[in-house]
All heavy atoms as a GROMACS GRO file, in nm:
protein
  438
    1MET      N    1   0.311  -0.444   0.457
    1MET     CA    2   0.180  -0.431   0.516
    1MET      C    3   0.184  -0.452   0.666
    1MET      O    4   0.104  -0.393   0.737
    1MET     CB    5   0.085  -0.531   0.452
    1MET     CG    6   0.006  -0.467   0.343
    1MET     SD    7  -0.153  -0.529   0.315
    1MET     CE    8  -0.125  -0.599   0.155
    2ASN      N    9   0.275  -0.536   0.714
    2ASN     CA   10   0.287  -0.556   0.857
    2ASN      C   11   0.328  -0.428   0.927
    2ASN      O   12   0.284  -0.401   1.038
    2ASN     CB   13   0.387  -0.667   0.888
    2ASN     CG   14   0.332  -0.803   0.852
    2ASN    OD1   15   0.212  -0.822   0.845
    2ASN    ND2   16   0.420  -0.897   0.827
    3GLN      N   17   0.415  -0.349   0.861
    3GLN     CA   18   0.457  -0.222   0.921
    3GLN      C   19   0.338  -0.129   0.937
    3GLN      O   20   0.326  -0.060   1.037
    3GLN     CB   21   0.564  -0.157   0.834
    3GLN     CG   22   0.696  -0.229   0.834
    3GLN     CD   23   0.793  -0.162   0.739
    3GLN    OE1   24   0.754  -0.088   0.650
    3GLN    NE2   25   0.921  -0.190   0.758
    4LEU      N   26   0.251  -0.128   0.838
    4LEU     CA   27   0.133  -0.042   0.844
    4LEU      C   28   0.044  -0.084   0.961
    4LEU      O   29  -0.002   0.000   1.038
    4LEU     CB   30   0.056  -0.048   0.712
    4LEU     CG   31  -0.071   0.036   0.704
    4LEU    CD1   32  -0.038   0.183   0.724
    4LEU    CD2   33  -0.138   0.014   0.570
    5ALA      N   34   0.022  -0.213   0.978
    5ALA     CA   35  -0.060  -0.262   1.088
    5ALA      C   36   0.002  -0.227   1.223
    5ALA      O   37  -0.069  -0.188   1.317
    5ALA     CB   38  -0.079  -0.412   1.076
    6GLU      N   39   0.133  -0.239   1.234
    6GLU     CA   40   0.201  -0.205   1.359
    6GLU      C   41   0.188  -0.056   1.390
    6GLU      O   42   0.166  -0.017   1.505
    6GLU     CB   43   0.348  -0.244   1.352
    6GLU     CG   44   0.371  -0.393   1.358
    6GLU     CD   45   0.517  -0.429   1.339
    6GLU    OE1   46   0.604  -0.346   1.368
    6GLU    OE2   47   0.542  -0.542   1.296
    7ARG      N   48   0.204   0.027   1.288
    7ARG     CA   49   0.190   0.172   1.308
    7ARG      C   50   0.049   0.206   1.353
    7ARG      O   51   0.029   0.290   1.441
    7ARG     CB   52   0.225   0.246   1.180
    7ARG     CG   53   0.372   0.250   1.154
    7ARG     CD   54   0.415   0.316   1.026
    7ARG     NE   55   0.330   0.415   0.970
    7ARG     CZ   56   0.324   0.444   0.840
    7ARG    NH1   57   0.399   0.377   0.755
    7ARG    NH2   58   0.245   0.536   0.795
    8MET      N   59  -0.050   0.142   1.291
    8MET     CA   60  -0.189   0.170   1.326
    8MET      C   61  -0.218   0.126   1.470
    8MET      O   62  -0.284   0.198   1.544
    8MET     CB   63  -0.284   0.098   1.229
    8MET     CG   64  -0.283   0.158   1.091
    8MET     SD   65  -0.379   0.061   0.975
    8MET     CE   66  -0.542   0.078   1.043
    9ARG      N   67  -0.168   0.012   1.508
    9ARG     CA   68  -0.192  -0.040   1.643
    9ARG      C   69  -0.132   0.054   1.748
    9ARG      O   70  -0.197   0.088   1.846
    9ARG     CB   71  -0.131  -0.180   1.655
    9ARG     CG   72  -0.173  -0.255   1.777
    9ARG     CD   73  -0.118  -0.397   1.780
    9ARG     NE   74  -0.142  -0.469   1.657
    9ARG     CZ   75  -0.044  -0.519   1.578
    9ARG    NH1   76   0.082  -0.504   1.610
    9ARG    NH2   77  -0.073  -0.585   1.469
   10GLY      N   78  -0.008   0.095   1.725
   10GLY     CA   79   0.057   0.184   1.819
   10GLY      C   80  -0.010   0.320   1.826
   10GLY      O   81  -0.028   0.378   1.934
   11ALA      N   82  -0.048   0.371   1.711
   11ALA     CA   83  -0.111   0.503   1.707
   11ALA      C   84  -0.250   0.502   1.769
   11ALA      O   85  -0.292   0.600   1.830
   11ALA     CB   86  -0.118   0.552   1.564
   12ALA      N   87  -0.321   0.390   1.755
   12ALA     CA   88  -0.457   0.384   1.806
   12ALA      C   89  -0.462   0.405   1.957
   12ALA      O   90  -0.559   0.459   2.009
   12ALA     CB   91  -0.520   0.250   1.770
   13LEU      N   92  -0.358   0.366   2.024
   13LEU     CA   93  -0.356   0.382   2.169
   13LEU      C   94  -0.335   0.527   2.212
   13LEU      O   95  -0.367   0.563   2.325
   13LEU     CB   96  -0.244   0.294   2.229
   13LEU     CG   97  -0.258   0.145   2.204
   13LEU    CD1   98  -0.133   0.073   2.251
   13LEU    CD2   99  -0.383   0.090   2.272
   14LEU      N  100  -0.283   0.609   2.123
   14LEU     CA  101  -0.247   0.746   2.159
   14LEU      C  102  -0.340   0.854   2.102
   14LEU      O  103  -0.330   0.969   2.141
   14LEU     CB  104  -0.104   0.775   2.110
   14LEU     CG  105   0.005   0.679   2.161
   14LEU    CD1  106   0.136   0.709   2.091
   14LEU    CD2  107   0.018   0.691   2.311
   15MET      N  108  -0.428   0.818   2.012
   15MET     CA  109  -0.506   0.918   1.939
   15MET      C  110  -0.650   0.927   1.987
   15MET      O  111  -0.707   0.830   2.034
   15MET     CB  112  -0.509   0.882   1.791
   15MET     CG  113  -0.377   0.890   1.722
   15MET     SD  114  -0.399   0.846   1.549
   15MET     CE  115  -0.230   0.832   1.499
   16SER      N  116  -0.706   1.045   1.966
   16SER     CA  117  -0.849   1.062   1.988
   16SER      C  118  -0.923   0.990   1.874
   16SER      O  119  -0.866   0.969   1.766
   16SER     CB  120  -0.886   1.210   1.987
   16SER     OG  121  -0.872   1.263   1.856
   17PRO      N  122  -1.048   0.952   1.895
   17PRO     CA  123  -1.122   0.881   1.789
   17PRO      C  124  -1.129   0.959   1.658
   17PRO      O  125  -1.115   0.900   1.550
   17PRO     CB  126  -1.260   0.861   1.849
   17PRO     CG  127  -1.238   0.863   1.996
   17PRO     CD  128  -1.124   0.959   2.018
   18GLU      N  129  -1.148   1.089   1.665
   18GLU     CA  130  -1.158   1.169   1.543
   18GLU      C  131  -1.026   1.169   1.466
   18GLU      O  132  -1.023   1.154   1.344
   18GLU     CB  133  -1.198   1.313   1.575
   18GLU     CG  134  -1.336   1.327   1.635
   18GLU     CD  135  -1.336   1.307   1.786
   18GLU    OE1  136  -1.229   1.304   1.850
   18GLU    OE2  137  -1.446   1.294   1.841
   19TYR      N  138  -0.918   1.188   1.539
   19TYR     CA  139  -0.787   1.190   1.475
   19TYR      C  140  -0.753   1.053   1.420
   19TYR      O  141  -0.694   1.040   1.313
   19TYR     CB  142  -0.680   1.238   1.574
   19TYR     CG  143  -0.545   1.257   1.509
   19TYR    CD1  144  -0.522   1.367   1.427
   19TYR    CD2  145  -0.443   1.166   1.527
   19TYR    CE1  146  -0.400   1.384   1.365
   19TYR    CE2  147  -0.320   1.182   1.467
   19TYR     CZ  148  -0.299   1.292   1.385
   19TYR     OH  149  -0.178   1.309   1.324
   20LEU      N  150  -0.790   0.949   1.493
   20LEU     CA  151  -0.763   0.813   1.448
   20LEU      C  152  -0.834   0.783   1.316
   20LEU      O  153  -0.776   0.722   1.227
   20LEU     CB  154  -0.807   0.712   1.556
   20LEU     CG  155  -0.783   0.566   1.525
   20LEU    CD1  156  -0.635   0.539   1.502
   20LEU    CD2  157  -0.836   0.478   1.637
   21ILE      N  158  -0.957   0.829   1.302
   21ILE     CA  159  -1.029   0.808   1.176
   21ILE      C  160  -0.958   0.880   1.062
   21ILE      O  161  -0.938   0.822   0.954
   21ILE     CB  162  -1.176   0.856   1.189
   21ILE    CG1  163  -1.250   0.760   1.282
   21ILE    CG2  164  -1.243   0.862   1.053
   21ILE    CD1  165  -1.387   0.809   1.323
   22ASP      N  166  -0.918   1.003   1.083
   22ASP     CA  167  -0.844   1.077   0.979
   22ASP      C  168  -0.715   1.006   0.944
   22ASP      O  169  -0.680   0.993   0.826
   22ASP     CB  170  -0.813   1.220   1.026
   22ASP     CG  171  -0.935   1.308   1.031
   22ASP    OD1  172  -1.035   1.274   0.964
   22ASP    OD2  173  -0.930   1.410   1.102
   23LYS      N  174  -0.644   0.960   1.044
   23LYS     CA  175  -0.517   0.892   1.020
   23LYS      C  176  -0.539   0.760   0.947
   23LYS      O  177  -0.464   0.724   0.857
   23LYS     CB  178  -0.447   0.868   1.154
   23LYS     CG  179  -0.301   0.845   1.141
   23LYS     CD  180  -0.234   0.970   1.087
   23LYS     CE  181  -0.086   0.950   1.081
   23LYS     NZ  182  -0.022   1.041   0.990
   24PHE      N  183  -0.643   0.688   0.984
   24PHE     CA  184  -0.676   0.563   0.918
   24PHE      C  185  -0.702   0.585   0.769
   24PHE      O  186  -0.654   0.509   0.685
   24PHE     CB  187  -0.798   0.498   0.985
   24PHE     CG  188  -0.840   0.370   0.921
   24PHE    CD1  189  -0.765   0.255   0.939
   24PHE    CD2  190  -0.954   0.363   0.844
   24PHE    CE1  191  -0.802   0.135   0.881
   24PHE    CE2  192  -0.993   0.245   0.786
   24PHE     CZ  193  -0.917   0.130   0.804
   25LEU      N  194  -0.775   0.691   0.736
   25LEU     CA  195  -0.800   0.722   0.596
   25LEU      C  196  -0.670   0.756   0.522
   25LEU      O  197  -0.652   0.717   0.407
   25LEU     CB  198  -0.902   0.836   0.585
   25LEU     CG  199  -1.042   0.800   0.634
   25LEU    CD1  200  -1.131   0.924   0.632
   25LEU    CD2  201  -1.103   0.687   0.554
   26ASP      N  202  -0.580   0.826   0.590
   26ASP     CA  203  -0.449   0.855   0.531
   26ASP      C  204  -0.373   0.726   0.503
   26ASP      O  205  -0.310   0.709   0.399
   26ASP     CB  206  -0.365   0.944   0.623
   26ASP     CG  207  -0.417   1.085   0.634
   26ASP    OD1  208  -0.497   1.126   0.547
   26ASP    OD2  209  -0.378   1.155   0.729
   27TRP      N  210  -0.378   0.633   0.600
   27TRP     CA  211  -0.307   0.505   0.583
   27TRP      C  212  -0.368   0.424   0.469
   27TRP      O  213  -0.296   0.356   0.396
   27TRP     CB  214  -0.309   0.426   0.712
   27TRP     CG  215  -0.219   0.482   0.818
   27TRP    CD1  216  -0.099   0.543   0.799
   27TRP    CD2  217  -0.243   0.481   0.957
   27TRP    NE1  218  -0.046   0.582   0.920
   27TRP    CE2  219  -0.131   0.544   1.019
   27TRP    CE3  220  -0.346   0.433   1.038
   27TRP    CZ2  221  -0.122   0.559   1.157
   27TRP    CZ3  222  -0.335   0.449   1.175
   27TRP    CH2  223  -0.224   0.511   1.232
   28LEU      N  224  -0.499   0.432   0.453
   28LEU     CA  225  -0.562   0.361   0.341
   28LEU      C  226  -0.513   0.416   0.208
   28LEU      O  227  -0.488   0.340   0.113
   28LEU     CB  228  -0.715   0.372   0.349
   28LEU     CG  229  -0.783   0.285   0.452
   28LEU    CD1  230  -0.933   0.310   0.450
   28LEU    CD2  231  -0.754   0.139   0.429
   29GLU      N  232  -0.500   0.547   0.199
   29GLU     CA  233  -0.446   0.608   0.077
   29GLU      C  234  -0.304   0.561   0.051
   29GLU      O  235  -0.265   0.533  -0.061
   29GLU     CB  236  -0.451   0.761   0.088
   29GLU     CG  237  -0.586   0.820   0.064
   29GLU     CD  238  -0.636   0.798  -0.077
   29GLU    OE1  239  -0.558   0.813  -0.173
   29GLU    OE2  240  -0.754   0.764  -0.090
   30GLU      N  241  -0.224   0.555   0.157
   30GLU     CA  242  -0.086   0.509   0.145
   30GLU      C  243  -0.082   0.364   0.096
   30GLU      O  244  -0.004   0.328   0.008
   30GLU     CB  245  -0.018   0.520   0.282
   30GLU     CG  246   0.127   0.486   0.284
   30GLU     CD  247   0.187   0.502   0.423
   30GLU    OE1  248   0.145   0.592   0.498
   30GLU    OE2  249   0.276   0.422   0.456
   31LEU      N  250  -0.169   0.283   0.152
   31LEU     CA  251  -0.176   0.142   0.112
   31LEU      C  252  -0.221   0.129  -0.033
   31LEU      O  253  -0.166   0.049  -0.109
   31LEU     CB  254  -0.271   0.066   0.205
   31LEU     CG  255  -0.289  -0.082   0.178
   31LEU    CD1  256  -0.156  -0.155   0.186
   31LEU    CD2  257  -0.389  -0.141   0.275
   32ARG      N  258  -0.318   0.209  -0.072
   32ARG     CA  259  -0.366   0.206  -0.211
   32ARG      C  260  -0.253   0.241  -0.306
   32ARG      O  261  -0.234   0.178  -0.410
   32ARG     CB  262  -0.482   0.304  -0.230
   32ARG     CG  263  -0.535   0.303  -0.372
   32ARG     CD  264  -0.639   0.408  -0.396
   32ARG     NE  265  -0.750   0.390  -0.304
   32ARG     CZ  266  -0.843   0.482  -0.287
   32ARG    NH1  267  -0.838   0.595  -0.352
   32ARG    NH2  268  -0.942   0.461  -0.203
   33GLY      N  269  -0.174   0.341  -0.271
   33GLY     CA  270  -0.061   0.379  -0.355
   33GLY      C  271   0.042   0.268  -0.366
   33GLY      O  272   0.094   0.240  -0.473
   34ALA      N  273   0.069   0.201  -0.255
   34ALA     CA  274   0.165   0.090  -0.256
   34ALA      C  275   0.114  -0.024  -0.342
   34ALA      O  276   0.190  -0.086  -0.417
   34ALA     CB  277   0.191   0.043  -0.114
   35LEU      N  278  -0.015  -0.053  -0.333
   35LEU     CA  279  -0.072  -0.162  -0.413
   35LEU      C  280  -0.070  -0.127  -0.561
   35LEU      O  281  -0.045  -0.214  -0.646
   35LEU     CB  282  -0.214  -0.193  -0.367
   35LEU     CG  283  -0.225  -0.257  -0.229
   35LEU    CD1  284  -0.372  -0.271  -0.189
   35LEU    CD2  285  -0.156  -0.392  -0.225
   36GLU      N  286  -0.097  -0.002  -0.594
   36GLU     CA  287  -0.092   0.041  -0.734
   36GLU      C  288   0.050   0.026  -0.790
   36GLU      O  289   0.067  -0.019  -0.902
   36GLU     CB  290  -0.141   0.184  -0.748
   36GLU     CG  291  -0.290   0.199  -0.731
   36GLU     CD  292  -0.335   0.343  -0.730
   36GLU    OE1  293  -0.251   0.435  -0.738
   36GLU    OE2  294  -0.457   0.364  -0.719
   37LEU      N  295   0.150   0.064  -0.711
   37LEU     CA  296   0.288   0.050  -0.756
   37LEU      C  297   0.324  -0.096  -0.777
   37LEU      O  298   0.391  -0.132  -0.874
   37LEU     CB  299   0.384   0.112  -0.656
   37LEU     CG  300   0.384   0.264  -0.649
   37LEU    CD1  301   0.477   0.312  -0.538
   37LEU    CD2  302   0.424   0.325  -0.782
   38ALA      N  303   0.278  -0.184  -0.688
   38ALA     CA  304   0.306  -0.327  -0.702
   38ALA      C  305   0.238  -0.382  -0.827
   38ALA      O  306   0.296  -0.464  -0.899
   38ALA     CB  307   0.258  -0.402  -0.578
   39GLU      N  308   0.118  -0.335  -0.856
   39GLU     CA  309   0.046  -0.381  -0.974
   39GLU      C  310   0.116  -0.334  -1.102
   39GLU      O  311   0.132  -0.410  -1.196
   39GLU     CB  312  -0.098  -0.329  -0.971
   39GLU     CG  313  -0.182  -0.380  -1.085
   39GLU     CD  314  -0.326  -0.334  -1.075
   39GLU    OE1  315  -0.378  -0.324  -0.963
   39GLU    OE2  316  -0.384  -0.308  -1.180
   40ILE      N  317   0.160  -0.209  -1.102
   40ILE     CA  318   0.232  -0.155  -1.218
   40ILE      C  319   0.362  -0.232  -1.239
   40ILE      O  320   0.396  -0.269  -1.350
   40ILE     CB  321   0.260  -0.004  -1.199
   40ILE    CG1  322   0.129   0.074  -1.210
   40ILE    CG2  323   0.362   0.046  -1.300
   40ILE    CD1  324   0.139   0.219  -1.167
   41ASP      N  325   0.433  -0.260  -1.129
   41ASP     CA  326   0.557  -0.335  -1.137
   41ASP      C  327   0.532  -0.475  -1.193
   41ASP      O  328   0.607  -0.523  -1.277
   41ASP     CB  329   0.623  -0.342  -0.998
   41ASP     CG  330   0.762  -0.401  -1.003
   41ASP    OD1  331   0.839  -0.364  -1.094
   41ASP    OD2  332   0.794  -0.483  -0.916
   42GLY      N  333   0.427  -0.541  -1.145
   42GLY     CA  334   0.393  -0.674  -1.194
   42GLY      C  335   0.357  -0.672  -1.341
   42GLY      O  336   0.394  -0.761  -1.417
   43SER      N  337   0.284  -0.570  -1.384
   43SER     CA  338   0.247  -0.558  -1.525
   43SER      C  339   0.371  -0.536  -1.612
   43SER      O  340   0.382  -0.593  -1.720
   43SER     CB  341   0.150  -0.441  -1.545
   43SER     OG  342   0.030  -0.465  -1.477
   44ALA      N  343   0.463  -0.456  -1.563
   44ALA     CA  344   0.586  -0.430  -1.639
   44ALA      C  345   0.668  -0.558  -1.654
   44ALA      O  346   0.722  -0.586  -1.761
   44ALA     CB  347   0.669  -0.322  -1.570
   45ARG      N  348   0.674  -0.638  -1.547
   45ARG     CA  349   0.748  -0.765  -1.556
   45ARG      C  350   0.681  -0.861  -1.653
   45ARG      O  351   0.748  -0.926  -1.732
   45ARG     CB  352   0.759  -0.830  -1.418
   45ARG     CG  353   0.875  -0.776  -1.339
   45ARG     CD  354   0.887  -0.847  -1.208
   45ARG     NE  355   0.792  -0.776  -1.122
   45ARG     CZ  356   0.738  -0.822  -1.012
   45ARG    NH1  357   0.767  -0.941  -0.970
   45ARG    NH2  358   0.655  -0.751  -0.941
   46SER      N  359   0.549  -0.868  -1.651
   46SER     CA  360   0.476  -0.955  -1.743
   46SER      C  361   0.499  -0.911  -1.887
   46SER      O  362   0.518  -0.994  -1.976
   46SER     CB  363   0.326  -0.953  -1.712
   46SER     OG  364   0.302  -1.010  -1.586
   47GLU      N  365   0.496  -0.782  -1.909
   47GLU     CA  366   0.518  -0.729  -2.043
   47GLU      C  367   0.660  -0.759  -2.091
   47GLU      O  368   0.680  -0.800  -2.206
   47GLU     CB  369   0.493  -0.578  -2.044
   47GLU     CG  370   0.497  -0.516  -2.182
   47GLU     CD  371   0.463  -0.368  -2.177
   47GLU    OE1  372   0.374  -0.330  -2.099
   47GLU    OE2  373   0.526  -0.293  -2.253
   48ALA      N  374   0.757  -0.743  -2.004
   48ALA     CA  375   0.896  -0.772  -2.041
   48ALA      C  376   0.913  -0.921  -2.071
   48ALA      O  377   0.982  -0.959  -2.165
   48ALA     CB  378   0.990  -0.728  -1.929
   49ARG      N  379   0.850  -1.005  -1.990
   49ARG     CA  380   0.858  -1.149  -2.011
   49ARG      C  381   0.796  -1.187  -2.145
   49ARG      O  382   0.852  -1.266  -2.221
   49ARG     CB  383   0.786  -1.220  -1.896
   49ARG     CG  384   0.821  -1.364  -1.882
   49ARG     CD  385   0.758  -1.428  -1.758
   49ARG     NE  386   0.785  -1.353  -1.636
   49ARG     CZ  387   0.692  -1.312  -1.550
   49ARG    NH1  388   0.566  -1.339  -1.571
   49ARG    NH2  389   0.726  -1.245  -1.443
   50ALA      N  390   0.680  -1.129  -2.176
   50ALA     CA  391   0.613  -1.157  -2.303
   50ALA      C  392   0.697  -1.109  -2.420
   50ALA      O  393   0.708  -1.180  -2.522
   50ALA     CB  394   0.476  -1.090  -2.306
   51LYS      N  395   0.759  -0.995  -2.406
   51LYS     CA  396   0.844  -0.941  -2.513
   51LYS      C  397   0.961  -1.034  -2.538
   51LYS      O  398   0.998  -1.060  -2.653
   51LYS     CB  399   0.893  -0.801  -2.477
   51LYS     CG  400   0.969  -0.736  -2.589
   51LYS     CD  401   1.003  -0.592  -2.556
   51LYS     CE  402   1.081  -0.536  -2.672
   51LYS     NZ  403   1.084  -0.395  -2.676
   52MET      N  404   1.022  -1.088  -2.432
   52MET     CA  405   1.134  -1.179  -2.447
   52MET      C  406   1.090  -1.307  -2.519
   52MET      O  407   1.165  -1.362  -2.599
   52MET     CB  408   1.194  -1.214  -2.310
   52MET     CG  409   1.273  -1.101  -2.249
   52MET     SD  410   1.332  -1.132  -2.081
   52MET     CE  411   1.392  -1.296  -2.088
   53LEU      N  412   0.970  -1.354  -2.491
   53LEU     CA  413   0.921  -1.477  -2.553
   53LEU      C  414   0.895  -1.459  -2.703
   53LEU      O  415   0.915  -1.551  -2.781
   53LEU     CB  416   0.793  -1.524  -2.485
   53LEU     CG  417   0.809  -1.579  -2.343
   53LEU    CD1  418   0.672  -1.604  -2.281
   53LEU    CD2  419   0.891  -1.707  -2.343
   54PHE      N  420   0.848  -1.341  -2.739
   54PHE     CA  421   0.811  -1.319  -2.879
   54PHE      C  422   0.919  -1.256  -2.963
   54PHE      O  423   0.904  -1.243  -3.084
   54PHE     CB  424   0.682  -1.236  -2.885
   54PHE     CG  425   0.564  -1.309  -2.829
   54PHE    CD1  426   0.502  -1.266  -2.712
   54PHE    CD2  427   0.515  -1.422  -2.892
   54PHE    CE1  428   0.393  -1.334  -2.661
   54PHE    CE2  429   0.405  -1.491  -2.840
   54PHE     CZ  430   0.345  -1.446  -2.724
   55ASP      N  431   1.028  -1.218  -2.903
   55ASP     CA  432   1.138  -1.158  -2.981
   55ASP      C  433   1.232  -1.263  -3.034
   55ASP      O  434   1.247  -1.370  -3.007
   55ASP     CB  435   1.219  -1.059  -2.895
   55ASP     CG  436   1.148  -0.924  -2.889
   55ASP    OD1  437   1.056  -0.901  -2.966
   55ASP    OD2  438   1.188  -0.845  -2.800
   0.00000   0.00000   0.00000
């Protein structure tokens, strides 16, 4: 997430307001995808842990 903030900060200095808004929305989508992958990964680990306990 720090990388995303750094990219946004650097890009904000170079972009027009309209382009910055479009780019910000793109970054939000990217962040949402990363969070979904982390959630899926966490769920898979929990499921594997539960399976080990009950097997």
